[in-house]
C-alpha positions in Angstrom: 90.1 135.5 63.3 92.6 137.5 61.3 92.3 136.9 57.5 95.3 138.3 55.6 94.3 139.8 52.3 96.8 139.6 49.4 98.0 143.0 48.2 97.4 143.9 44.6 100.2 143.0 42.2 102.6 145.9 41.5 102.7 146.4 37.7 105.0 148.8 36.0 105.2 148.8 32.2 108.0 151.4 32.2 110.2 149.2 34.4 109.6 146.1 32.2 110.5 148.2 29.1 113.7 149.3 30.9 114.6 145.7 31.8 114.1 144.6 28.2 116.7 147.2 27.1 119.5 145.6 29.2 121.7 142.7 28.2 121.0 139.2 29.6 122.3 139.0 33.2 123.5 135.4 32.7 125.1 135.3 29.2 125.3 138.9 28.2 123.2 138.5 25.0 121.5 141.8 24.2 119.5 140.8 21.1 116.4 139.3 22.6 116.1 140.3 26.2 113.0 139.4 28.1 111.7 140.6 31.5 112.1 137.5 33.7 110.1 137.4 36.9 111.6 135.8 40.0 109.1 133.3 41.4 110.7 131.9 44.5 110.2 133.5 47.9 112.7 135.4 50.0 111.6 136.3 53.6 114.2 138.9 54.3 113.2 140.9 51.2 109.5 140.4 52.0 109.0 138.6 48.7 106.5 135.8 48.9 106.5 132.6 46.8 104.4 132.7 43.6 102.8 129.8 41.9 103.0 129.0 38.2 99.7 130.6 37.3 100.6 133.8 39.3 103.0 136.5 38.2 105.2 138.2 40.9 105.3 142.0 41.2 107.2 143.7 38.4 109.8 144.8 41.1 111.1 141.2 40.9 112.3 141.2 37.3 115.7 140.6 35.7 116.9 140.8 32.1 117.3 137.4 30.5 117.6 136.2 26.9 115.0 133.6 25.8 117.3 130.7 26.4 118.4 131.7 29.9 114.8 132.6 30.8 113.6 129.2 29.8 116.4 127.6 31.8 115.5 129.8 34.8 112.0 128.2 35.0 113.2 124.6 34.5 113.4 122.8 37.8 114.4 124.6 41.0 114.8 128.3 40.3 116.7 129.1 43.5 119.2 126.4 42.5 119.5 127.9 39.0 120.6 131.2 40.5 122.9 129.6 43.0 124.7 127.7 40.2 125.1 131.0 38.3 126.5 132.6 41.5 124.0 135.5 41.2 121.8 137.0 44.0 118.7 137.7 41.9 116.8 139.5 44.8 119.7 142.0 45.2 120.0 142.6 41.4 116.2 143.0 41.0 116.0 145.5 43.8 119.1 147.4 42.4 117.5 147.6 39.0 114.2 148.7 40.4 116.1 151.5 42.2 117.7 152.8 39.0 114.8 152.1 36.6 114.9 154.2 33.5 118.7 154.8 33.8 120.1 152.5 31.2 123.7 153.4 32.0 123.3 152.5 35.7 121.3 149.4 34.8 124.1 148.1 32.5 126.6 148.8 35.2 124.6 146.7 37.7 124.4 143.9 35.1 128.2 144.0 34.5 129.0 144.0 38.2 126.6 141.1 39.0 127.0 138.8 35.9 128.5 135.4 36.6 
């Protein structure tokens, strides 16, 4: 029998601090940005679904203001992003790639904002 062990969670405090420096991806507010983790799964990106009591890897974070962050976690998260016309997986991976480069991060936010 093959028992699959879960890999340890990827934590990166520097990336979370970088995310908090960026404006909200949804509304553009830059006064109270939070690092919002994406919880739904995405098979093509090898991202598994996370439960409410489990935090995803820090790779899967986006900058959201408190209001938008709360709205993200109400109801169906995938539907929230679909309604905003945002591909959160793509944006999170792009931000992970440029972590620490605020100018590039802001450009990614501008190019992907609804």
